[in-house]
N, C-alpha and C positions, 0 to 999 in steps of 0.2 A: 147484796153485792153491788158494788158501784159499776156503772157503765163506762167503758173506756171509749173515747172518741178517736176515730181514725182519720179525722180531717187534718189536712196539712196546716202546720202552724203559720204558713205563709198567708193563709186566708185572713188571719187576724193581725199578724205582725210581719210586714214586708221585710225582705232581706236587705240589710244595709250594706252597701259597697263602700270600700275604702276610696276616698278621694285624695287627689294630689293637692295637698295644701301648699306645698312649695313647688312652683313650676320648674325650678331649676333642677336638672338631673343630678343625681348623686353618684360619685365614683369611689372606688377604693382609695383610701387616704394615702398621701405621699409619706413614705417612711424612710426616705433617704438620709434624714438627719439622725435616725435612731442608731445606736451603737449595738451591733450584734456581737456576742462573745466569740462566735466562731468565724464568721466571714467579715466582720468589721463594719465600718460605716462608709458607704459610697461617697457621701458628701466630703469626707476627709481624705479618702483614698485617691480620688480622681483630681489631678492637677487643674488649676484654673484655666490653663491654656490648652487643655485636652480637646481633641476633635469632638468628643461626645458633648461637652459643655457648649461648644460653638454651634453644633447642630441643634441642640435644645434652644439656644438663643434665636435661631431662625424659625424653628417650629412653633415657638411661642407666639410669633406674629401671624401665623396662619389663622384664617377664619374657618373654624370647624363647627359653626353653629348648626349647619344643616344636619350633620351626622349626630351631634350631641343631642339634638331635639328628639331623636329616636329612642334615647335612653329614658328610663323612668326614675322618678324620685322615690318610688316605693320598692319594697322587697329587697332582695340581695343586690348589692352594689357591684357593678361590673368594672372592668378595667377602663381607664380613661382612653378614648381614641387618640388623644394627643400623645400619650405615652406610647401606645402601640405604633403610631405613625413615626415617632422619633426613633423607636427601636428598629423598625424596618429600614428607615433611611440610613441610620448609622451602620446597620448590618450590610446594606448594599454597598456603602462606600468602602467598607473594609473587606469586601469580597465574599460575604456569606449570603447565599441566596436560597437555602433550604431551611424550612421551619425547624427541622430536627436539630440542625447545627445552632440556630439562634436560640432555641429553647435550652440547649445544653450550655451555651455561654451565659444565659441568664442565671444559672446556678453558681457560677464561679467568677465571671468577669465583672469587675467593679464598674466599668463604663456602661455595660449593658444594664446592670442593676440600678445605676443612677438614672438612666433614661426610662426604665420601667417603673420607677417609684418604689424600688426595692420589693418588686413582686416577681415571683417565678411563674411566668406565663407559659402555658402548655403549648405543645406543637399544634394541637387542634385549634386552639384559639387564634394563634398566629396565622395559620392557614386560612381560617374562616374570615378573619379581618382582611387579609390581602385579597382573597377571591371575591369578596362582596363589596369592595369599595373602589372599583375602577373609576367611578364618577368623582369620588373624593380626590383621587390622585390627579385626575385631569384638572379639577378645580384648583388644586394646589400648584400644579404646573403653571396655570394661568396667573396665579398669585405671584409666583416667582418671576414671571415675565413682567408683571406690573411693577414689582419691586425694582427690577433691573431698569425699567423705563423711568421710574422715579429717580433713580440714581444716575441717569444719563448713560446707561450701558446698553442701549438698544438702537444701534444705527441701522435703520431700515433700508438704507441705500447699500447695504452690504449683506444680503441674504445669500445662502448657498443651499442647494438641494442635492441630496444623494441618498443612497440606501446601503444597508449592510445586511448580511445574511446570518440569521440566528438558527442554530440547530434545534430541531423539534424533538419533543419527547415522544419518539416513535422509532420502530424498528424498520430497517431497510427492506425486510421481508414482507412488510405490509404495503409496499408501493405497487400500484397497478398503473400500467401505461397503455395508452391507446395503440401505439405502434406494435408493442409486443403482443397484445391480445388479438389485434387484427391478423398478425402473422400466424399466431398459434391456431386461430380459428380456421384459416386456410389449410394449415398443415393437418389439423385433426380431421377436417372434412375430407381431405384427400387420402386419409388412411384406408388401406385395403382391409375391410372387415371380414374377408373370407376366412373361415375357420375360427372366428371369434365365438366364444360362448355367450350366453345371455348376460352373464354377469359382466363380462368384458365390454359388451355393447352398452350396458347401463353406465359403467364407469366412463366410457368414451363420451356418452351423451351428457353426463354431468360436467365433464371438462369443457365441452363446447358451450354448454349453458352458462358456466361460470365466466368464460371469456366474453360471451355475448352480453352478459350483464355489465361487464366493465366497459365495453364499447358503448352501450346504451347510456351509461352514467356519464361518460366523458362527453358524448354528443349532447346530452341534456344540459350539462353545465358549461359546455363550450370550453373544455380544458383538455390538455394532452395527458394528464396524469392526476392521480389523487392518492391519498393515504387512507387506508380503511380504518385505522384506529385514531386518526387525528384529522378532523375535517378542516382545520385551519392551516394545515401544512400541505406541502407539495414537494416534488422531487426538484431540488435546486442544486446547481453546480456551485461549489464553494471555491474560494481563491486558491486553496491547496491543490485543486485539480480534480477532486473526487466529487461525486454527486450523492446526496443524502436527503432525507426528509428535513425540511427547514421552513422558516418564515422569513419574509422580506420586511425589514424595518426601514421605512422611508422617513427621513427627518429633514426639517428645515432649520438650519442654524443661522445665527445672526452675529456679525462682528468677527473680524479676523483675530482680534485680541480677546473680546468678550466671550464669544462662542457659546451663547445660550441656545438651547433648543426651543424653538418657537412652537412647532407642532410636530406630531409624529403619527404615522400610519402603520398598521400591522396588517399585512396581506399575505396571500400564498402565491403571488405573481412570480413567474419565473424570469421576467424581464422588467425593465423600468418603463416600457413604452406607454402603458396606460395609467401611470401614476402621477403625471404632471398635473392634470386637471384637478383630481381630488386634493392634491397637496396645496395647490394655489387656492382652491376654494376654502380649505380649512384655515389657511393663513389669513385670508380676508375676513372670514367669520370670527376668528380669534381676535383680530385687531378691532373689529367692530364691537365685539363683546366687551373688550377692555377699554374702549373709548380712546384708542391710540391713533394719532394722526397718520394718514396713509398717503401723504402727498409725494413722498420720495421713496417709494418701494422699488428696489432693484434686486434681481435675483440672477444667479448663475448656476448652470447645470452642465453635466458632462455629456459625451456623445451618446450615452445610453438613452437619452430622452429625445434624440433627433429623429423624429418620425414626421410624416406629412401631417397627421392629425395634430401633433403637438406644435409644429411650426405654424399651422393655421391658427391654433389657439393663441399662440404668442403674438401673432399679428393682430388678432382681434382685441387682445387685452393690453395693447401697447400703451394706451393712455392711462390705464389704471395701475398696471404693474409691468415694469420693463424687465424682460427675461432674456438672458443670453444663453445659448446652447452651442456646444462645440459641434460645428457642422463641417469639419474638415474632411470627413469621410463617412460613409454609411456605417451606422452602428452594427456591431456584430461581424463585420468583415475582417478577415485576416490579411496581413500584408502579403502581396504576391510579387513574384519575380517579373510579372508582365506589366505593361503600361496600365495605369488606372484610368478611371473615367475622366479625371481632370486633364489628361493628356490629349483628349479628343475635343476638337472645336465643333460645337453644335451652334448654328446661327439661328437668328429669328425666322428666316425663311425655310427652316427645317432641312437645311443642307448641313452635311457634316464632313469634316476632314480628319484623316488619321494623323498620327505623329509624323509620318513621312510626307505629309502635304497632299496626299491623294484624296480625291473626292470619293466618298463612300456611297454605295447604293442604299436607297431607302428614302423616307422611312416607311416601315410596314407596321401595322397595328398588331399589338399583342394583347393578351389578357391583362386586366387590371389597369387600363389606360396607359399601357406602356407602348413606346415606339422603339423600333429596332433598325439599326443601320448595319450594313455588311461591307467588309473590305473588298477591294478590287485588286485582283492579281497579286494576292498576298505571297504566293510562292516565290516570286521574283524580287520581293522587297528585301533590302539589306537590313531592315529592322525587325524581320519576322521573328527571330529568336527572342527578342525582347517584347514581342506583342502577343504571340499565340503559339501553341504547339499543335494546333489543328490546321485544317486546310484554309479556312477563312476566319478572320476575327469578327466577332459580333459584339455590338455595343447596344445595350438596352437602357432606355432612359424614361423616367416619368417626368414629363415636362413641368407639371406644377410643383412636384417635389424638388426638381432641379432649380426652379426659380426661387423657391423659398430657401433652399440651402445656399444658393448664391447670395441672396440678400443677407442672410445671417452671417455668411463668411465675410462679406464686405464690412459688416458692423464689427466683427471680431478683428479685422485687419487694422482698424483705427487704433490710435494710441489709447484712447479711453477704453475701448473694448479689450485691448490686451491687458491694461491695468486692472480692469474689473475681473476678468477671467482668471488672472494670476492669483487673485485673492481667494478664489473659490476653494482651491485645495487646502490653503492654510486655515480656512474657516470651518469646513465640514469634516475633513479627514481626521484631525485630532480628536473630534468628538467620538468617532467610532473607535479610535485607538484607545481612548480613555475607558470606554465602556467594556472593551474586550480585554485589554491588557491590565489596566489599573483596577477596575471593578470586577474583572474576571467573569463578565457576563457573556457567555458564549452558547448557552443552552437553556431553553425554556424548561421549567420544572412541572408543567401541567399539559394535559391534552385537551382540556375544555377551552372553547374559544373565549368565553368571558374571563376566565382566569388568566389566559395568556395575555389578553389585552390589559388586564389590571397589573400583571407582573411587569410588562414592558413600560406601562405608565409610571409605575413605582420606580423603576430604574432611571427613567428620564427625569423624574422629580428629584431623585437623589443626585443625579448629575448636575441639574440646575442649582441645587443647594450648594454643591461643591464650587460652582462658578461664583455664586454669591459670596461664599467664604473667601475665595481667591481675590475677589474684587472689593472686599469690604473696606469701608473708609472709617476713619476715626471721627465720630460725630460728637461725642460728649465725654469729658473727663472730669470727675469729681475729685478735688484736691483739698488737702488740709494745710493751711498756712501756719507754720510753727512760729514761735517767738523770734527766731533768728531770720525769719523771712523765707524759709525753705518751703517748697511745694512738695507735699507728699501725696501721691495719687492713691485714692481710696477705691474708686470704682470706675470702670470703663464700659461704655456702651457703644455698640456698633450699629 
């Protein structure tokens, strides 16, 4: 009887691994030229001037070597990232933002099938590609900016900054606010527990503990509210007048006619006060990365960015980037039937006079480096009904903020300042109108921060591609000269 050896064969013959003989990754083949007996041939069905073909012409010029290097030349071949990117850009431009809708169109729509290489890509694959390639979309945005600069469509002396509000994928019931929880804790603690059973006391204690956790979380993160199911969202007031969970999309657009998006930020800020500095820093970083000349950078922003911190920043960066901000009135204040701050004369020697010409008492120091002046004998003044409904009119001023606002207001009063600021609305507002009305992008489709950032970057990329298509120039035409001397165009390249 022979003896069987239990030794591993690897001791005598090492396992051989497959090696990549071809370093170039392999993808599923393009089958758009094949004729299908049921759905037809996309290459023949889609007209030559169709939006899908023009989008593909732009996507072909993108450098996708970074993501393509992650694919292997071994095993099963995956979908080409160029096809997936083209499908998502085209879907965004026609108003489709959910992977389920896009996957459904890939079964029947010839334009989608043309861009996908005649492959029916699943919803899961589309979602996975969008969620994991935020860096790719940002790189492609920079490439569109570089294309625009090469075509002479990037006037850096005409930048505009503003923000739009995007509805979050969250329920209003999941909002927690510091003000409400503080009020509820006081009410619950003041509850008379006489006659409460043990179970009722436990329930009351759990309610107090819940609101105390909300207060602690708001204080830890220095916010006034948060959304329990979406950490990237906050309670934001929308233009329609209602408040709901949302994201703030801050964009810098360039050119009143070109209107390319240069950079974009996605935050949960309820106001614009703290967004000027990161927006300016990202603009300078992007221009440095692309090697674009920064000698004539000028930017304009609305009154939402008029705060003392921002005005001080503008003064420091004046030599590097010239920024104009509407300083006509304090941001967030509503119009009043009484005299505004501008109607009171405050002099360099800290004396103040009211609109009636009377010298006011003061100044007196208040919190936050504020100074206050008080009216004299306001009850006998013939302008009292226009000044105050109280006994005495009080005017509070922050001297440094007042100086900075006065300097900015003087710059805006010049002809150059008026001309530059008038161009702001025509530069940035149509961008948000296009995203909301034409592309129908009003709500995020995910709750994860990385996916939200990637989705917004994808929509900005699609928007910039649309601007390239709108500004495309005829660069090269191939013609056939007939025997009679007629020119017959064969191929056009943009």
